[in-house]
C-alpha positions as a Markdown table, in Angstrom:
| # | Residue | x | y | z |
|---|---|---|---|---|
| 1 | Met | -81.8 | 12.6 | -118.1 |
| 2 | Asp | -78.0 | 11.2 | -118.1 |
| 3 | Leu | -76.8 | 12.0 | -121.8 |
| 4 | Asp | -73.0 | 10.9 | -121.0 |
| 5 | Lys | -74.2 | 6.8 | -121.5 |
| 6 | Tyr | -75.2 | 7.6 | -125.2 |
| 7 | Ile | -71.5 | 8.7 | -126.1 |
| 8 | Gly | -70.0 | 6.7 | -127.7 |
| 9 | Arg | -72.7 | 4.5 | -129.2 |
| 10 | Val | -74.3 | 5.1 | -133.1 |
| 11 | Val | -77.0 | 6.4 | -133.4 |
| 12 | Arg | -79.7 | 7.2 | -136.5 |
| 13 | Leu | -81.7 | 10.3 | -136.8 |
| 14 | Arg | -86.0 | 10.6 | -136.5 |
| 15 | Arg | -86.6 | 10.1 | -140.5 |
| 16 | Tyr | -87.5 | 14.3 | -140.1 |
| 17 | Ala | -84.6 | 15.1 | -138.7 |
| 18 | Phe | -81.9 | 13.9 | -141.1 |
| 19 | Arg | -84.4 | 14.7 | -143.8 |
| 20 | Glu | -83.4 | 18.7 | -143.0 |
| 21 | Ile | -79.7 | 17.5 | -142.5 |
| 22 | Ala | -79.8 | 15.8 | -145.6 |
| 23 | Arg | -81.8 | 18.9 | -147.1 |
| 24 | Met | -79.7 | 21.3 | -145.6 |
| 25 | Asn | -75.9 | 19.7 | -147.1 |
| 26 | Val | -77.7 | 19.6 | -151.2 |
| 27 | Arg | -75.2 | 21.8 | -152.8 |
| 28 | Arg | -72.5 | 19.5 | -151.4 |
| 29 | Ser | -73.0 | 17.0 | -153.7 |
| 30 | Val | -72.1 | 14.6 | -151.0 |
| 31 | Gly | -74.0 | 11.2 | -150.1 |
| 32 | Leu | -75.1 | 11.4 | -146.0 |
| 33 | Glu | -75.6 | 7.9 | -144.3 |
| 34 | Asn | -78.0 | 7.7 | -141.1 |
| 35 | Cys | -76.0 | 6.7 | -139.3 |
| 36 | Phe | -73.5 | 8.4 | -137.1 |
| 37 | Leu | -71.4 | 8.3 | -134.6 |
| 38 | Val | -72.4 | 10.6 | -130.3 |
| 39 | Ala | -69.1 | 12.3 | -129.8 |
| 40 | Lys | -69.9 | 14.8 | -127.4 |
| 41 | Ala | -73.1 | 15.5 | -124.8 |
| 42 | Asp | -74.3 | 18.6 | -123.7 |
| 43 | Ala | -77.2 | 18.0 | -120.9 |
| 44 | Thr | -78.4 | 21.2 | -120.1 |
| 45 | Leu | -78.9 | 22.3 | -123.9 |
| 46 | Gln | -80.4 | 18.4 | -124.1 |
| 47 | Glu | -78.3 | 18.1 | -127.2 |
| 48 | Leu | -75.7 | 15.5 | -128.7 |
| 49 | Thr | -73.1 | 16.8 | -130.8 |
| 50 | Cys | -72.9 | 13.3 | -133.8 |
| 51 | Tyr | -70.1 | 13.3 | -136.2 |
| 52 | Gly | -71.3 | 10.8 | -140.0 |
| 53 | Glu | -68.7 | 9.9 | -142.2 |
| 54 | Asn | -68.1 | 13.3 | -143.4 |
| 55 | Ile | -70.4 | 15.2 | -141.6 |
| 56 | Arg | -70.4 | 16.5 | -137.6 |
| 57 | Val | -74.0 | 17.3 | -136.3 |
| 58 | Thr | -76.0 | 18.8 | -133.2 |
| 59 | Val | -79.6 | 17.7 | -132.7 |
| 60 | Ser | -81.2 | 17.8 | -130.1 |
| 61 | Val | -81.9 | 13.9 | -127.9 |
| 62 | Asn | -85.7 | 13.6 | -128.7 |
| 63 | Asp | -84.1 | 13.2 | -132.8 |
| 64 | Ile | -82.2 | 10.3 | -132.5 |
| 65 | Val | -83.0 | 6.9 | -132.6 |
| 66 | Leu | -80.7 | 3.5 | -131.0 |
| 67 | Phe | -79.5 | 1.6 | -132.7 |
């Protein structure tokens, strides 16, 4: 799968993935929106590095939904 096509795209995380990230960041007491920009793709691990307003996450390609 060519993951480079996701770089520069705006994505949302699937509900279960977003809830897990929100749960892990509850101590930071920051608002978290389910809107991320894909900055890096790792084809060997099938992972995408995404940036939100104030957070960076690395997720599986299966955990995203394109806008």
